C-alpha positions in Angstrom: -50.6 -10.4 7.8 -49.2 -7.9 10.3 -47.8 -5.7 7.6 -51.1 -5.8 5.8 -52.9 -4.4 8.9 -50.1 -1.8 9.5 -48.0 -3.5 12.1 -44.5 -3.7 10.6 -42.1 -1.1 12.2 -42.5 -0.3 15.8 -41.1 0.5 19.2 -41.7 -0.7 22.7 -43.1 1.4 25.6 -41.2 -0.6 28.1 -41.2 0.4 31.8 -44.6 2.1 31.7 -47.1 -0.6 32.7 -44.5 -3.3 33.4 -41.0 -3.5 35.0 -41.8 -0.5 37.2 -43.0 0.4 40.7 -46.7 0.6 39.6 -47.1 4.0 41.3 -49.8 6.3 40.0 -47.0 8.7 39.1 -45.3 6.2 36.9 -48.5 5.1 35.2 -49.7 8.7 34.6 -46.4 10.5 33.9 -43.9 8.1 32.2 -45.7 8.1 28.9 -47.6 11.2 27.8 -49.5 12.3 24.6 -46.4 14.0 23.3 -44.6 10.7 23.3 -47.1 9.2 20.9 -46.8 12.3 18.7 -43.0 11.9 18.7 -43.1 8.2 17.9 -45.5 8.9 15.0 -43.1 11.5 13.7 -40.4 8.8 13.4 -42.6 7.2 10.7 -43.0 3.9 12.6 -46.5 2.4 12.6 -47.0 0.8 16.0 -46.1 0.5 19.6 -45.7 -2.6 21.6 -47.1 -2.1 25.1 -45.8 -4.5 27.9 -48.3 -4.8 30.7 -48.3 -6.9 33.9 -51.2 -8.9 35.3 -51.3 -7.1 38.6 -51.8 -3.6 37.1 -54.6 -5.1 35.0 -56.1 -6.8 38.1 -56.4 -3.5 39.9 -58.0 -1.8 36.9 -55.5 0.9 36.3 -53.8 -1.0 33.5 -57.1 -1.1 31.6 -57.6 2.6 32.0 -54.1 3.3 30.6 -54.6 0.9 27.7 -57.9 2.5 26.8 -56.1 5.9 26.7 -53.2 4.4 24.7 -55.7 3.0 22.2 -57.2 6.5 21.9 -53.7 8.0 21.4 -52.8 5.4 18.8 -55.9 6.3 16.8 -55.2 10.0 17.1 -51.6 9.6 15.8 -52.2 6.9 13.2 -50.4 4.1 15.2 -51.4 0.5 15.9 -50.5 -1.4 19.1 -49.4 -4.8 20.3 -50.7 -5.6 23.7 -48.1 -7.8 25.4 -48.8 -9.6 28.7 -45.3 -9.2 30.2 -46.0 -11.0 33.5 -48.7 -13.3 34.6 -49.5 -14.7 38.1 -46.9 -17.5 38.6 -44.4 -16.5 35.9 -42.1 -13.7 34.9 -39.0 -13.8 32.7 -37.3 -11.9 35.6 -36.5 -14.3 38.4 -36.3 -11.3 40.7 -40.1 -10.9 40.5 -40.4 -14.2 42.4 -43.3 -15.4 40.3 -43.1 -19.2 40.0 -45.3 -22.2 39.5 -47.3 -21.2 36.5 -46.5 -24.1 34.3 -47.4 -26.7 36.9 -50.4 -24.9 38.5 -54.0 -25.3 37.2 -55.1 -22.3 39.4 -52.4 -20.0 37.9 -53.3 -21.2 34.4 -57.0 -20.5 35.0 -56.1 -17.0 36.1 -54.2 -16.6 32.9 -57.1 -17.8 30.8 -59.6 -15.6 32.7 -57.3 -12.5 32.3 -57.1 -13.1 28.5 -60.9 -13.5 28.4 -61.2 -10.1 30.1 -58.8 -8.5 27.7 -60.6 -10.1 24.8 -64.0 -8.8 26.0 -62.6 -5.3 26.3 -60.4 -5.1 23.1 -61.3 -8.1 21.0 -63.2 -6.1 18.4 -60.4 -3.7 17.8 -58.9 -5.9 15.1 -58.1 -2.8 13.0 -55.9 -1.4 15.8 -54.5 -4.1 17.9 -52.8 -7.5 18.2 -52.5 -9.7 21.3 -49.2 -11.2 22.6 -49.9 -14.0 25.0 -46.9 -14.0 27.3 -43.4 -12.5 27.3 -40.3 -14.6 27.2 -40.9 -18.2 28.4 -37.6 -19.0 29.9 -36.8 -22.7 30.3 -36.9 -25.3 27.5 -38.5 -27.7 30.0 -41.7 -25.5 29.9 -42.4 -25.9 26.2 -44.8 -28.9 26.3 -46.9 -27.2 29.0 -46.6 -23.9 27.2 -47.9 -25.3 23.9 -50.9 -26.8 25.7 -51.6 -23.6 27.8 -51.2 -21.2 24.8 -53.6 -23.3 22.7 -56.2 -23.3 25.5 -55.8 -19.6 25.9 -56.3 -19.0 22.2 -59.4 -21.3 22.2 -60.9 -19.2 25.0 -60.0 -15.9 23.3 -61.4 -17.1 20.0 -64.8 -17.6 21.6 -64.9 -13.8 22.2 -62.5 -12.4 19.6 -62.5 -14.7 16.6 -60.6 -12.3 14.3 -57.8 -10.9 16.6 -54.2 -11.6 15.6 -52.4 -13.5 18.4 -48.7 -13.7 18.8 -47.0 -16.7 20.5 -43.3 -17.0 21.4 -41.1 -19.9 22.5 -38.6 -20.6 25.3 -35.1 -19.3 25.9 -36.7 -15.9 26.3 -38.4 -16.0 22.8 -35.2 -17.0 21.0 -35.4 -17.4 17.3 -33.9 -20.9 17.2 -36.6 -22.1 19.7 -39.5 -21.1 17.5 -39.2 -24.6 15.8 -40.5 -26.2 19.0 -43.7 -24.2 19.1 -46.9 -26.2 18.2 -48.4 -25.4 14.8 -50.6 -22.3 15.0 -54.2 -22.8 16.0 -55.5 -20.9 13.0 -54.3 -18.5 10.3 -54.4 -15.5 12.7 -51.9 -17.0 15.1 -48.4 -15.9 14.4 -44.9 -16.8 15.7 -43.1 -14.2 17.9 -39.4 -14.0 18.8 -36.9 -11.6 20.3 -33.3 -10.9 19.3 -30.5 -9.5 21.4 -27.8 -11.5 19.7 -24.9 -11.7 20.2 -25.6 -10.9 23.9 -22.1 -9.9 24.7 -22.5 -7.0 22.3 -26.1 -5.9 22.9 -25.9 -6.3 26.7 -22.3 -5.3 27.2 -21.9 -3.9 30.8 -25.4 -5.0 31.8 -25.7 -5.2 35.6 -28.2 -8.1 35.4 -25.9 -10.3 33.3 -23.1 -11.3 35.8 -20.6 -12.3 33.1 -20.9 -9.0 31.3 -20.6 -6.6 34.2 -17.9 -4.1 33.5 -17.3 -5.4 30.0 -17.9 -2.5 27.7 -16.3 -0.9 24.7 -17.1 -3.9 22.4 -17.3 -2.8 18.8 -19.7 -4.0 16.1 -16.8 -5.6 14.2 -15.9 -7.6 17.3 -19.5 -8.7 17.7 -19.6 -10.6 14.4 -23.2 -9.5 13.9 -23.2 -9.4 10.2 -26.2 -9.9 7.9 -25.0 -13.4 7.4 -25.0 -13.9 11.2 -28.7 -12.9 11.4 -29.6 -15.0 8.4 -28.3 -18.1 10.1 -29.7 -17.1 13.5 -33.2 -16.6 12.1 -33.2 -19.6 9.8 -34.9 -22.0 12.2 -37.7 -19.6 12.9 -38.2 -18.8 9.2 -38.3 -22.5 8.3 -40.8 -23.2 11.1 -43.0 -20.3 9.9 -42.9 -21.5 6.3 -43.6 -25.1 7.4 -46.6 -24.1 9.4 -47.9 -21.5 7.0 -47.5 -18.5 9.3 -45.3 -15.4 9.6 -42.9 -13.9 12.2 -42.9 -10.9 14.5 -39.8 -9.8 16.4 -41.2 -8.2 19.5 -37.9 -7.0 21.0 -34.5 -6.2 19.7 -31.9 -3.5 20.6 -28.6 -2.4 22.0 -27.8 -1.3 25.5 -26.8 2.2 26.4 -23.4 1.0 27.5 -22.5 0.5 23.8 -21.1 3.3 21.7 -24.0 4.9 19.8 -22.2 4.6 16.5 -21.6 0.9 17.1 -25.3 0.4 17.9 -26.2 2.0 14.6 -24.1 -0.6 12.7 -25.9 -3.5 14.5 -29.3 -2.0 13.8 -28.5 -1.6 10.1 -27.4 -5.2 9.8 -30.5 -6.7 11.6 -32.8 -4.4 9.7 -31.5 -5.6 6.4 -32.5 -9.2 7.3 -35.8 -8.1 8.7 -36.6 -6.3 5.4 -35.4 -9.2 3.2 -37.8 -11.6 4.9 -40.6 -9.2 5.7 -40.4 -9.6 9.4 -42.4 -7.2 11.4 -40.7 -5.9 14.6 -40.6 -3.5 17.5 -37.4 -2.1 18.9 -36.7 -2.1 22.6 -37.3 0.6 23.9 -38.6 4.1 23.5 -37.5 5.6 26.8 -34.9 4.7 29.5 -34.9 1.0 30.5 -31.1 0.9 29.5 -32.1 1.0 25.8 -34.0 4.3 25.4 -34.1 5.6 21.8 -35.4 8.9 23.0 -32.6 9.4 25.6 -30.3 12.3 25.2 -27.2 10.2 24.7 -28.5 9.2 21.2 -29.2 12.8 20.0 -26.3 12.6 17.5 -27.3 9.3 15.9 -31.1 9.1 16.4 -32.1 10.2 13.0 -29.8 7.5 11.5 -31.1 4.9 14.0 -34.7 5.6 13.1 -34.0 4.7 9.5 -33.2 1.1 10.7 -36.3 0.4 12.9 
């Protein structure tokens, strides 16, 4: 369904409206029109835009999303609107957002936020898809999340009956966890997952993963990330999608800037082959900076090759 509407090969605009300092300078300068033009020149078809609840609550997020929608139309791109943080929950414990899965008041804020988003963008079904929430973390949240996500979709559907809605599972949207998602509410609700596997390769040297700090120089061959590896890793998600008559979207995947560029290309080639085999739509993390930036100067020598495997 996503491929049919033109959402198949994309890239994330991470660090723009989420995971940032929320300054006006950041919101106004980090992503410019020339960035949309450059992305379109890579022959991808969409951008995934992470946005946090607080920058929507103060109105600036909506202004930038309006502008992004205009830019997408101008340059022939689609967009996935991803709620990256909601009141009471973030995948990043450093954000100190807690209590969402146990709090009716936080859940009501979540529903109301999505109703506002639906009122503003719910008729843009030719341009946009909604992603309910980024990277539910703990497995213990899944029962609550299945209930909350279905209620959110019910409320969105009262306003935007035709919008495609993406829902991910626990363990930060892991592919094996997709099997524990409830059956989709309708035929326009699709399963979402992320893939940074194996983590010791894609996050080598990452300062936020204690066991990987200082561990760099890991090669693709050492990672074991062959096409057979991804086939096995994605199998539970593919089976769940088939069982529940839906399809998959991989909202994030990529290799950290601590890995050698040539090794990252090999990983991308392998995962891309499996995406293509199964028709999985996806968006690479990330366009700029954020430790994964495809536009960063360090990738000048391999970028043309990498773009082939988005």
